C-alpha positions in Angstrom: 47.8 -17.3 5.4 46.6 -16.4 2.0 44.3 -19.4 1.9 42.7 -18.3 5.2 42.3 -14.8 4.0 40.7 -16.0 0.7 38.4 -18.4 2.7 37.2 -15.7 5.1 36.6 -13.3 2.2 34.5 -16.0 0.3 32.5 -16.8 3.5 31.7 -13.1 4.0 30.7 -12.6 0.3 28.4 -15.7 0.2 26.9 -15.3 3.6 25.3 -12.0 2.6 23.4 -13.6 -0.2 20.2 -15.6 0.5 20.5 -19.2 1.1 18.5 -21.9 -0.8 15.7 -21.6 1.7 15.3 -17.9 1.3 13.3 -16.4 -1.4 14.0 -13.0 -2.9 11.0 -11.5 -4.6 10.5 -8.2 -6.2 6.9 -7.0 -6.1 5.5 -4.9 -8.8 2.0 -5.2 -7.0 -0.4 -2.6 -7.9 -1.3 -0.6 -4.7 -4.6 -1.7 -3.3 -7.5 0.7 -3.6 -8.5 2.3 -0.4 -11.1 0.3 1.6 -12.7 0.7 5.0 -11.1 -2.7 5.8 -7.9 -0.8 6.0 -9.1 0.5 9.5 -9.0 4.2 8.7 -12.7 4.6 8.4 -14.3 1.9 10.6 -17.5 3.1 11.8 -18.2 5.6 9.0 -21.1 4.7 6.8 -19.7 5.9 3.6 -19.3 3.4 0.6 -16.5 3.8 -2.0 -17.2 3.9 -5.8 -16.1 0.3 -6.5 -13.1 0.8 -4.3 -12.4 4.3 -5.6 -13.1 7.8 -4.1 -16.1 9.8 -5.3 -15.6 13.0 -7.2 -16.8 15.9 -5.2 -17.5 19.4 -6.3 -14.8 22.0 -5.5 -17.1 24.0 -3.2 -17.7 20.9 -0.9 -14.0 20.1 -0.8 -13.1 23.7 0.0 -15.7 23.9 2.7 -14.4 20.9 4.4 -10.9 22.3 4.2 -12.2 25.5 5.8 -13.8 23.5 8.6 -10.6 21.6 9.2 -8.7 24.9 9.4 -11.2 26.4 11.8 -10.9 23.3 14.1 -7.1 23.4 13.9 -7.1 27.1 14.9 -8.5 26.3 18.3 -6.4 27.5 21.2 -4.5 24.9 23.2 -6.7 25.6 26.3 -10.1 26.5 24.7 -12.8 28.0 26.7 -16.6 27.3 26.4 -16.7 30.7 24.4 -14.2 29.3 22.0 -16.4 26.3 21.4 -19.6 28.3 20.9 -17.5 30.4 18.3 -16.4 27.3 16.6 -19.9 25.8 16.6 -21.2 29.0 14.9 -18.4 29.0 12.4 -18.8 25.3 11.6 -22.5 25.5 11.2 -22.2 28.4 8.7 -19.6 26.4 6.7 -21.8 23.3 6.8 -24.8 25.3 5.5 -22.6 26.7 2.8 -21.6 23.3 1.6 -25.2 22.2 1.5 -26.1 25.3 -0.6 -23.3 25.0 -3.0 -23.4 21.2 -3.6 -23.9 20.2 -7.2 -23.2 16.6 -6.7 -25.7 14.0 -8.0 -26.5 10.4 -7.9 -24.6 7.9 -5.7 -21.8 10.3 -5.1 -24.3 12.8 -3.5 -25.8 10.0 -1.4 -22.4 9.1 -0.1 -21.6 12.7 0.7 -24.8 12.8 2.6 -23.8 9.8 4.6 -20.5 11.6 5.5 -22.2 15.0 6.3 -25.0 13.9 8.6 -22.6 12.4 11.3 -20.4 15.5 10.9 -23.4 17.8 11.6 -24.1 15.6 14.8 -20.6 16.1 15.9 -20.7 19.8 15.3 -23.9 20.2 17.2 -22.3 18.6 20.2 -20.0 21.7 20.4 -23.1 23.7 21.4 -23.0 21.8 24.8 -22.6 23.9 27.9 -20.1 21.3 29.3 -16.7 22.2 28.5 -15.4 18.7 29.1 -17.8 17.4 26.5 -16.5 20.0 24.0 -13.0 19.2 24.7 -13.5 15.5 24.2 -15.2 16.1 21.0 -12.6 18.3 19.5 -10.0 15.7 18.5 -12.8 13.3 17.4 -14.2 16.1 15.2 -10.8 16.8 13.7 -10.2 13.2 13.0 -13.6 12.9 11.3 -13.1 15.9 9.0 -9.7 14.6 8.0 -11.3 11.4 6.8 -13.2 13.2 4.1 -10.2 12.7 1.8 -10.6 8.9 2.2 -13.8 9.1 0.4 -13.9 12.1 -1.9 -11.5 14.0 -4.3 -12.0 17.0 -6.6 
């Protein structure tokens, strides 16, 4: 009986360890730099800084954050008047970002590549068609959220 018990215990102990065909590897792999190939930014024409995010000025990042907050504050069942008010608010914030931008060089060019499609999406909120506005809202929110994939302060 003791032999059976010891044999069973041995089988249980050794069956939990990897066999000869299984490999146990520990990875100390450095995390990949973010790239559009990861799928989060497909269709957005912003290039990274050799795989890294661009440094943005604080005012731009704050302005984007305020835009995201405005979009997030929309009521669950928005009216066309809600969209008109959002359009106005986002336009003011957009103009403020442009006025306060101090970025230069390629970082500025890439910010421009991000902002121009954003402006187009904002302008669609001026539509008189409530369904168009409702369809644009989640897309707009998602686009604004992707700012952080390209820029940091």
